[in-house]
N, C-alpha and C positions, 0 to 999 in steps of 0.2 A: 437866566430864568430866575424869578423870585417867587416866593410864596406868601408875600405880604405878612411878615411877622412871625411865621412859624418856622423855627429852625430845627425842630425835633423830628420832622418828617412824619409825624403821626397824624397830623391834621389832614382831612380830605382836601384835595385841591381840585378846583373847577376852573374851566376856561371861562372867560367873560361871556361867551356865547352860551355855554352850558348853564351858567348861573342865571342868565336872563331867561332861558327856557324854563328852568325850575321855578323862578320867581313868577313867571307868567302862569304856570300851572297852579302854584299856590294861590295866586290872585283869583283864578277861575274857581278853585275849590271854595275859597272864602266868600266870594262875591256872587257866585252863580249857583254852584252845586249845593252848598250848605243851606242857603235860603230855600232852594227848591225842595230839598229833603224835608226841611221844617214844615213847609206848606203841605207836602205829601202826608206827613205824620198828622198834621192838624186835620186835613180832610178825612183821613182814615178814622180818626177819633170821632169826628162829627158824624160819620156814617153809621156809628153804632158800636156794638160789642167788639172791642179790639182783641179779645182773647181768641177769637176765631177768624180774625181778619188777615188774609194773606197779604193784602196791600199794606197793612200796618206792619206786619212782620218783615216784609221786603224793605219798607222804608227804614225801619230800625236797623236792619242789617246794612243797608247802604250808608246810613248815618255812622255806624261803627267803622265801616271801611273807610269812609271819607275822613272822619276825625283821625283815624290812624295815619292816613296819608298826609294830612295836614301837619300832624305832630312830627312825622318823619321828615318831611320837607323843611319845616321850621328849624328842626334841630340840625339838619344838614347845612342849610343856608347860614345859620348862626355860627356853626362851628368850623366852617370850611374857609380856606384861603382861596385866593384867585391867582391862577397861573398867568404869568406874563411871558409870552413867547419872545425869545430872543434868538437871533442868528449868531452863528460863530461858536456854538458849543463844541467842545472837543470830545465829549462823551455823550452817549445816549442817556437821556434822563427824562423824567416826566415833563411833558410840554414840548419836547423836541420832535422834529420830523426826521425820519431816517429813510434812506433809500438802500434797499438790499437786493441781492441777486441770489436766486436759488441755484445751488450747485448742480442738481440733477437735471433741471429743465432749462436753465439759463434765463428764466423769466425774472424780470425786475419788478419790484413793488415798492411803494412808498407808504410808510406807516407814520401816524402821529401817535405818540405815547401819551395816554391820558389816564385819569383815575377810573376806577370801576364804574362810577356813576355816569360817566360820559362815553363809555365804550360803545362804538357803533361800527361793527365790521364792514357794513355796506359803504361807509365813508372812509374806511381804512383807519379809523380811530381805534387803537387797541389798548386794552387795559394793562397796567403794570402787573396785574395778577394773572394775565393770560400766559400760556406757555411761551409764545413768541415774545411778548412784552417782558416777561421775567428774564429771559435769556439775553435780550437786547440791552437791558439796563446796564450802564457802566461801560459798554463796549465803545471802541474807537474805530474810526475809519480804517479799513483794511483788515479788521479782525474777522474771524470766522465764528459763527454762532451755530451750535448744535441744538436743535429743538426736538424733543421727544414728543410725538403725537400718537394718537390711537392707530394711525396708519403707518407708523414707523418713524425713523429718524429723518428730519429735514435739515439740511445744512444751508445756511445763508452766509453770504459774504457782505459785510457792511461796506457799501460803496461810497456813501456820503452822509453826513449829518447836516441837515439843512437849517 
């Protein structure tokens, strides 16, 4: 697994799929939402006194929220590296898939370890900052992982690193 130039581990890392989704969202904000908000502000101004216009106030609030999201996405995309998934990793690291088995139930699960920006528990994409993700990092096949949760301790056995 490579992170395209960042060796310090401090750069956010995104999967190619995650990067594409964020770029698509940024494009939508820039090409669709921002012009629509500008039009809404223009229409509210033309309607008369903006000091008492809820439409104008709403549009200005939307503009501030949208511009903040544009700035956040731009900074994230400009400052992040791209994960390259590789097979054959010996330890769990960001970008790897890992199969684990719960000690108490025997249930098996497969997780993909990703950055906070791409965490999606429904798809079993867990963040390096989640309790399970933190504990799995650096583990090898056959090791045991103890995860403290609000409901108590969960013990996982690392079955495989995919």
